[in-house]
Each structure stands twice: as structure tokens, then as C-alpha cells.
C-alpha positions as CSV (number, residue, x, y, z in Angstrom):
1,M,0.0,0.0,0.0
2,R,1.4,3.4,-0.9
3,E,0.9,6.4,1.3
4,N,1.3,9.9,-0.2
5,L,3.2,12.0,2.3
6,D,3.2,15.8,2.0
7,L,6.3,16.5,4.1
8,D,5.9,20.3,4.0
9,K,2.3,20.2,5.3
10,K,3.2,17.7,8.0
11,I,6.1,19.9,9.3
12,I,4.1,23.1,9.2
13,S,1.1,21.5,10.9
14,S,3.3,19.9,13.6
15,K,3.6,23.1,15.7
16,T,1.7,21.5,18.5
17,E,3.6,18.2,18.2
18,G,7.0,19.9,18.2
19,V,10.0,17.9,17.3
20,K,8.2,14.6,17.9
21,G,5.9,15.3,15.0
22,I,8.8,16.0,12.6
23,I,10.6,12.8,13.7
24,K,7.4,10.8,13.1
25,T,7.0,12.3,9.6
26,V,10.7,11.5,8.7
27,D,10.2,8.0,10.1
28,K,7.1,7.4,8.1
29,L,8.8,8.6,4.9
30,K,11.8,6.4,5.5
31,N,9.6,3.4,6.3
32,F,7.7,4.0,3.1
33,I,10.9,4.0,1.0
34,V,12.4,1.0,2.8
35,E,9.2,-1.0,2.4
36,E,9.1,-0.1,-1.3
37,M,12.7,-1.3,-1.7
38,A,11.9,-4.5,0.1
39,D,9.2,-5.2,-2.5
40,T,11.6,-4.2,-5.4
41,Y,14.4,-6.4,-4.1
42,D,12.3,-9.3,-2.8
43,G,14.5,-12.4,-2.6
44,K,17.8,-10.4,-2.9
45,I,17.8,-8.5,0.4
46,K,16.4,-8.9,3.9
47,I,15.1,-5.9,5.8
48,A,14.8,-5.7,9.6
49,K,13.7,-2.9,11.9
50,M,15.0,-2.5,15.4
51,N,13.7,-0.4,18.3
52,V,16.8,1.3,19.8
53,D,15.0,1.9,23.1
54,E,14.5,-1.9,23.5
55,N,18.1,-2.6,22.3
56,P,20.2,0.1,23.9
57,S,23.6,-1.5,23.3
58,T,23.2,-1.9,19.6
59,P,23.3,1.7,18.5
60,G,26.7,2.2,20.1
61,K,28.1,-0.9,18.5
62,Y,27.3,0.5,15.0
63,G,28.0,4.2,15.8
64,V,24.4,5.2,15.4
65,R,24.2,8.9,16.3
66,G,20.7,9.8,14.9
67,I,17.4,8.2,14.2
68,P,16.3,7.0,11.8
69,T,19.5,5.3,10.6
70,L,19.6,2.8,7.8
71,I,22.6,0.4,7.9
72,L,23.4,-2.0,5.1
73,F,25.2,-5.3,5.8
74,K,26.8,-7.7,3.4
75,K,28.0,-11.0,4.7
76,G,27.6,-9.7,8.3
77,E,29.7,-6.6,7.7
78,V,28.5,-3.0,7.5
79,V,28.9,-1.8,3.9
80,D,27.1,1.6,4.2
81,Q,25.1,3.7,6.6
82,V,22.8,6.7,6.1
83,V,21.1,8.9,8.8
84,G,17.9,10.8,8.4
85,A,15.5,11.3,5.5
86,V,17.2,10.7,2.2
87,P,15.8,10.5,-1.3
88,K,14.6,7.1,-2.6
89,S,17.3,7.3,-5.3
90,Q,20.0,7.3,-2.6
91,V,18.5,4.3,-0.7
92,K,18.3,2.5,-4.0
93,G,21.9,3.4,-4.9
94,L,23.1,2.0,-1.6
95,I,21.2,-1.2,-2.1
96,E,22.4,-1.6,-5.7
97,K,26.0,-1.1,-4.5
98,A,25.5,-3.8,-1.8
99,V,23.8,-6.4,-4.1
100,G,25.6,-5.6,-7.3
């Protein structure tokens, strides 16, 4: 299912939500892109999500300094990492580099 996100309207209307509203919008956008990539690369990649509050030691292990963070692994090793909202083309490029 595709969700059409209007990032500008969400940020402008989040005055009462403050920073939490902006973070939720970025998270929704990143989830949408990652889920779309999961469909596109079905059978070639595995996607997992992790709640850093429930796994507090893992962010430090991988140098996570901001949320959301996307980390790509190949054969158990980190091959790339991106923090924050990035264009779908950048996420696709990272995946292509890892699977190609």
C-alpha cells in the first residue's frame, strides 16, 4: 500500500507536536521508502527494523548517532550507513552497491 506523504504540510502542521511530529514524519517517509525497496528487491535482500529503546547497546556498537538510521550489511559486515531522511534514489543506490 502506498501512502502519499506531503512533508511540507506535515512539518508546518506539527507546531503543537514539536520535534516529535517532525521525527514521526521522517520515520514514516523512511519506512515507506524501505518497504518499497523490500518489494523491489524481494529475494535479494532482507530488511529488519529495530527499536533502539529496546536494544540500547546496539546503536553504540554501530556508531548510530541519529534516528532513523539505515545500515546495510553484506555477509555480516557493515557496507554503508545513512542517517535521516534521504531520497529514494539514494537508498536504491546504496542497495544496488551492496547487491551488485
